[in-house]
LOPA-532697 format. One record per residue (C-alpha): residue in three letters; y, z, x negated. Coordinates in steps of 0.25 Angstrom, whole numbers, plus 5000, padded with zeros to 4 digits. Example, Ala and Ser with C-alpha at 12.3 -4.5 7.8 and 13.67 -1.06 7.14 Angstrom:
ALA498250314951SER499650294945
//
This chain:
MET507649594856GLY507849714848ASP507849624836LYS509049544841ALA510049614832ASN510749694843ALA510949584852HIS511149664865PRO512149774864GLY512049874875ALA512949854888ALA513549944898GLY512450004906ARG513049974920ALA512149864925THR512849764934ALA512349654943ALA511649544935ASP512149404936HIS510949324932PRO509449364932ALA509449324917SER510249444914VAL509349544921ARG508049614915ASN507149694924VAL506249784916VAL505349894921LEU504850014913VAL503450054914GLY502650164908HIS501850294911SER502550414915GLY503250484903SER503250354894GLY504750364894LYS505250254903THR506450324909THR506850374896LEU506850234891VAL507650184903GLU508750284899ALA508750244885LEU508850104888ALA510050134898LEU510650214887THR510550104877ALA511150004887GLY512350094889ALA511950124903VAL511850274901ASN512650374892ARG512050444880ALA511450554888GLY510650444895ARG511350464908VAL512150384918GLU513550414923ASP513050514933GLY512250594923GLY510850544928THR509850464921VAL509650314923SER508150334928ASP507350454934TYR508650494942ASP507850534954GLU507750684957ILE506250674959GLU506150614945HIS506950724939ARG506050824946GLN504750754942HIS505250714928ARG504750574930SER505050444936VAL504550424950GLN505350294954LEU505850164949SER507150164943LEU508150054939VAL509050064927PRO509949944925VAL510649924911GLU511349814904TRP511049764890GLY511649644883GLY512049574896TYR510749604903LYS510449694915ILE509249764913ASN508549834925ILE507649944919LEU506649994930ASP506050124926THR504750154933PRO503950284934GLY502750294925TYR501950384934ALA500850314941ASP501250374955PHE502450284955VAL501850154951GLY502550094963GLU503850114956LEU503250044944ARG502849934952ALA504249914958GLY504849914944LEU503849804940ARG504249724952ALA505749734949ALA505549714934ASP505349584926ALA504749654913ALA504149794910LEU504349894898PHE503149974897VAL503550114891VAL502450184883SER502550314876ALA502150314862SER501550454864ASP500750434877GLY500250284876VAL499950194887ASP499350244900GLY498450174909SER499450154920THR500450084910ARG499349994906MET499049954921VAL500549924923TRP500549834911GLU499349754916GLU500149744930CYS501349684922ALA500449594914ALA499749534927VAL501149484931GLY501649454918MET502749554917PRO503449554903ARG503249694896ALA503649774884ILE503249904879VAL504150024875VAL503550134867THR504250274870HIS504150414865LEU504250374850GLU504850514848SER503450574851ALA502750634839ARG501550554844ALA502250424845ASP501750304837PHE502350174840ASP501450094832ASP500250154839MET500850134853ALA501149994850ARG499749964847THR499250034860CYS500249954868ALA499649824861GLU498249874865VAL498549914879PHE499649814883GLY499149694875ALA497649704878ASP497649544879ASP498649524867PRO498949644858ASP499949554850ALA500849544863VAL501149694863LEU501949724850PRO503049804845LEU504449744843TYR504949864835LEU504349974827PRO504950114827LEU505750164815ARG505550314812GLY506550404805ALA506250524796PRO505150624801GLY505750754807PRO505250894805ASP504050864813GLY503650744805HIS503950654816ALA504850534813PRO505750484824VAL505950344828THR507350304825GLY507350154826LEU506550024827THR506149914818GLY506249774824LEU504949694820LEU505549564822SER506949584816GLN506449684806LYS507649774809LEU507849914811PHE508449974824ASP508850114821TYR509150204833SER509350334825SER510850344827GLY510650334842GLU511050184843ARG510250064837LYS510650014823GLU510049894817THR509649904802GLU508849824792PRO507549884788ALA507249934774PRO506349834766ASP505249944766GLN505249944781LEU504949794783PRO503449794779GLY503149904789ILE503449814801GLU502949684795GLU501549694802ALA502149734816ARG503149624814ASN502149514811ARG501349554823LEU502549554832ILE502949414827GLU501549354829GLY501449414843ILE502749354847ILE502449214841ALA501049224849GLU501849234862SER502849124858GLU503048994865ASP503248924852GLU501848884848THR502348854834LEU502948994831MET501549054827ASP501248934817ARG502648954811TYR502449104810LEU501049094804GLY501548984794GLY502449084788GLU503749054795GLU504749164798ILE504949164813ASP506449184817VAL506649324823LYS507449264835THR506349164838LEU505349284838ILE506249364847ASP506449254857ASP504949224857LEU504649374859GLU505649384871ARG505049264878ALA503649324876VAL504149464882ALA504749394894ARG503449314896GLY502649444896THR501749394884PHE502349494874PHE502549634875PRO503449704865VAL503249854861LEU504549924859ALA504950074856ALA506050154863ALA506550304863PRO507650374870ALA509050384864ALA509250524857GLU510350604863GLY511750544861ALA511150414856ARG511550274862GLN510250204861GLY508750244862LEU507850194852GLY507250054856THR508150034868VAL508949924862GLU507649854859LEU507149874873LEU508449824880GLU508349694871LEU506949674874VAL507249684889THR508449594889GLY507849494878GLY506349494881PHE506149534896PRO506249424906THR507349394915PRO507149404930LEU507149244930GLU505849254922ARG505149334932GLU504249274942ALA504749344955PRO503649394966GLY503249294977VAL504249284989THR503849245003THR504549235016VAL504349355025ASP503249275032GLY502549245020ARG502949105015PRO503049095000ARG504549074996GLU504949004982LEU506249054976ARG507049024964HIS506649124954CYS507649244952ASP508849154957PRO510049244961ASP510549134970GLY509149114977PRO508649184990LEU508749334989VAL507349404986ALA507449544982GLU506449654982VAL506549804984VAL505849874972LYS506250014975THR506750094987ALA507450224986SER508250314995ASP509650374991PRO510150494998TYR511550424998VAL511350275000GLY510050275007ARG508950175003VAL509150104990SER508249984986LEU508049934972VAL507949784973ARG507549674963VAL508149534967PHE507249424964SER508049314970GLY509449294975THR510549394974LEU510749524982ARG512049574986PRO512649694993ASP512849685008ASP511849565009THR510849565021VAL509449545016HIS508149535022VAL507149645019SER505649605019GLY504549705018HIS503049695015GLY502649785027LEU501949895019THR501749965032ASP500450015027ARG501250105018GLY502150155028HIS503250055025GLU504049985035ASP503849835038HIS505149765038ASP505849635038VAL507349665040ASP508749625036GLU509549725028ARG510949735022VAL511049765007GLY511849885003ALA512549904990LEU511849844977SER511749934965THR511049964952PRO510550104950PHE510850184937GLY510250324938LYS510750384951GLN511950284951GLN512050154959ARG512950044953THR513449944963LEU513049794961THR513649674967HIS512349594968CYS510949584962ILE510449454958ALA508949404956GLY508249474945ASP509149604946LEU508849734953ALA509849814962CYS509849934972VAL510149904986ALA510650004996LYS510350035010LEU509149935012ASN508650025023ARG507349945026ALA507049895013GLU505849955005THR505249944992GLY504549804991ASP505449735001THR506049604999LEU507549575001SER507949435004ALA509049355012LYS509049385027ASP508949235030ASP507849215020PRO506949335020LEU505849335009LEU504749435005MET504349454990GLU502849484988PRO502649634986TRP502249704973GLU500949784972MET501149934975PRO500050034973ASP499350094986PRO499750244987LEU498350314988LEU498750464987PRO498950525001LEU500050635004ALA499950695018ILE501250755022ARG501950815034ALA503350865037HIS503651005033SER504451035045LYS504950975058ALA506250925052ASP505450865041GLU504550795051ASP505750725057LYS506150665043LEU504750635038SER504650495043GLN505950445038GLY505650515024LEU504350445023SER504750315027ARG505850315016LEU504850365006VAL503850245008ALA505050145009GLU505450184995ASP503950184989PRO502950074993THR501950154985MET501950264996ARG501250245009LEU501550325022GLU500350345032GLN500350415045ASN498850435046PRO498450425061ASP497150505059THR497650625051HIS499050615056GLN499550645042VAL500750575036VAL500250525022LEU501050475011TRP500150395001CYS500650404987LEU500250354973GLY500050494967GLU500450634967ALA501750614960HIS502050504970ALA501850594982ASP502650704975VAL503850614974ALA503650564989LEU503650714994GLU504950744985ARG505650624990LEU505350665005ARG505850805002ASN507050774994ARG507550634997TYR507150635012GLY507250785015VAL505850785021GLN504850905018VAL503450875019ASP502150955017VAL500950885010VAL499650915018PRO498250875015HIS497950725017LYS496850705027VAL495950585028SER495550515041LEU494150575044ARG493350535056GLU492150595064THR490950535070PHE489650575076GLY488450595067GLY487450565079PRO487450535094SER487850645103ALA488250665118GLY489350745125ARG489850775139GLY491250795143ARG491550875155HIS493050895159VAL493050965173LYS494251045178GLN494651095191SER495951165193GLY496551165207GLY496851025211HIS496450895203GLY495350925193GLN494750855181PHE493350805180ALA492650715170ILE491250715164CYS490750615154ALA489550615145ILE489550535132GLU488650495120VAL489150475106GLU488450405094PRO488950375080LEU489250225076PRO489350155063GLY490650185055GLY491850105060SER491450095074GLY492450185080ILE492350245094GLU491450165104PHE491450205118VAL490350165128ASP490250175143LYS488850195148VAL489250275161VAL488350225173GLY488550255188GLY490050285187ALA489750425182VAL491150405175PRO492050315183ARG492450185176GLN493950225176PHE493650355167ILE492750295157PRO493950245148SER494450395150VAL493150445144GLU493350345132LYS494750385130GLY494450535130VAL493250505120ARG494150425111ALA495250525111GLN494250635107ALA493750545096ASP495050525090LYS495250675089GLY493850705083VAL492650785088ALA492350875076ALA493450895066GLY494650815072TYR494450685066PRO494350555074LEU492950515079ILE492450375075ASP491150285075VAL490450335088ARG490050275101ILE490350365113THR489550325126LEU489950375140LEU488650405147ASP489050485160GLY490050565167LYS490550625180ALA491850605187HIS492550665199SER493250585210VAL494550665209ASP494550745197SER494150645186SER495250575178ASP495550495166ALA495950625158ALA494750705163PHE493750595157GLN494550585144THR494350735142ALA492950725146GLY492650615136ALA493350695125LEU492450815129ALA491250735129LEU491450685114ARG491750825109GLU490450875115ALA489650755109ALA490350795096ALA489950945097ASP488450905098ALA488550795086LYS488650795072ILE490050745069GLN490250675055LEU491650675048LEU491950535043GLU492850515031PRO493650395027VAL493050325014ALA493950235006GLU493650114997VAL494150144984THR494450054972VAL494850104959LEU495350024947VAL495150104935SER495050084920ASP493650074915ASP493850204907TYR493850284920VAL492850204929GLY491850314927SER492750424930VAL493250354943MET491850334948SER491450474945ASP492750524952LEU492450434965SER491050484966GLY491550624966ARG492450594977ARG491250554986GLY491550404982ARG490550294981VAL490850194970VAL490450054976GLY490749974964THR491549944951GLU492049814945GLN492849774933ALA494249754935GLY494749704922GLY495649764912GLY494649874909ARG494649924923THR493649944934LEU493749934949VAL492950054956ARG492550044970ALA492150164978GLU492150224992VAL492750364993PRO493050455004GLU494550465007ILE494550615007GLU494150604992ILE495250514987ASP496450574993ARG496950604978TYR496250494971ALA497550424967VAL497850554959ASP496450574954LEU496150434950ARG497450424941SER497050554934LEU495650504932SER495950374927HIS497250414919GLY498050324928THR497250194925ALA496550184939ARG497050144953PHE496350144966ASP496350084980ARG495750134993LYS495550085007TYR494750145019ALA493350105020ARG492750185031HIS492350325036GLU491050395032PRO490450525035MET490950635027PRO489950725019PRO489550845028GLN490150955019ILE491450895018ALA491550865033GLU491151005036LYS492351055028LEU493250965035ARG492751015048GLU493051155044GLN494451125040ALA494651055053LYS494151175061ALA495051265053ALA496251185055PHE495951175070
//
């Protein structure tokens, strides 16, 4: 790796089509917001010769965070692909947002990559969300390495951060999380802070000096070697412990000097297997410099230690009707199986799909089959269609560089797949296949919107459909009860980006309105009503009278209509008319305008006229009878109650339970979930958890997540119900 004596000189940064999966590396950068991922990507691109000394591509833009929204918000909000070449390898660097609201982009990056670089700030430490992602990667055996940034900070302490990483990421085996290099500091400045000017290679015992703006290898002074001996010995023992050569430890303990090449080879194999997790350091290049500190070492780790696509087990594949399908692993000559990991809209070329090819070779102008998973519950279109592939390209900032093909193991952008959405599978049209979906978080923050004007109303539907096609973590709901259009998001920042994209990308102005929950009404006790609809106006009149009785039923019973008319007081042909009128009024509500449920309505008596009675007259009489019965009864407002499950760190269980109680929630149980976490189960009124996605994140410092599902409707406390009734009257 970095100790290979400058084995991999930088190559021209123009990434081209890869010719074999073994020459491809797909790596995703993971870390909390502000940890320095995007800065690191640009430093790696500079070192690989992909950008100029100002860190810019040819059009003057940056290689990452080039979206206008990212410029305005000063943070990454989407997955970005930055391909570079280094030493004959094509490296697809996937830069992910660190903010929790954009975890869907992170999950897409993890799906497309074969290894992960966890970026942690030496001044900020490791946050709870980064720990959770590490555990997700561990569960699937994804190879990982750690990069410590912000070494220029006065509070930065690499040794302390390396120990923290061993404690946090190496809970089962701290000796599997060890540094490969130690920072080399220069002379202290006026403020007493000594800047990091280079690195000391623990295995080679060589110095890599970056103070000139380009890495230079030097020999350490004799007095520098004792300072690295302890760290070097521990690293060697950690590597040998993961070696497949069982004799190596005995030879080492017997005093034999193990060859550095043997150690590096064993280290690379352990990293690729996901059993050893090296810690490295990096810093951006100074102005005018050609290389950022530690970037050469990182590129050599990626090319030498991270696995090729051939070493990654691909997700399961089935036929579109669900039958398992076995494929040769990552075979460029095999059946085409590719997956859309990101969808974006370009104002000039239309929809652009970022695709990871797992099998076969994708070429421009191919006709492919697009298979979706039918996420219709999230507002996504269910489809199973053939489409023609447009131009293939690889992104670099705002530029798109044309590709002739994309083989298994590589990534490319595909233009004009008008029906393909994120998560869809592309396969041969005569052999349609479907990849198993990756897990996406459920959006739980509602954002109710309405068109700002009539012109916006005409464009709203198309804008929303494009928005959810790009982002599977967003759910679109047309609520039939409240008649609201609701975008379900992951958090406030996610919602802000959605609104900005609607406004600036699709030209739709919307207003955010208070989100309504689906309330209901019911009778608090038995009541009776009489509906009289008698009108006479020159000619054919209207005549219908009916008497009803209403009584409450248990929750979940709905509306029950019973006919107990005797003697033909209401002719048989008009009894369905009464029921229709009653049910129509129940849908409209009888007190505050919410649907009436869980009552039995019994038709007891009535009168008809041989000429003036009609279907419409008895519908009106039925509605009037129900309204009169409601006027003399106690009407209860019912609110929806959700079953809520919260997975939270043990440190915050008490705070979460107290908060749920403050939301009129009932905690129904807790159970240990392993890994220092507890699962809290509760029943909470939905009106109290509208912003719970935001509040829980703040309460738990980002270490908790929750799920919710509708349980039932329950009577609302009288004081809250009265307040809502007054609001309804004021609106009326």
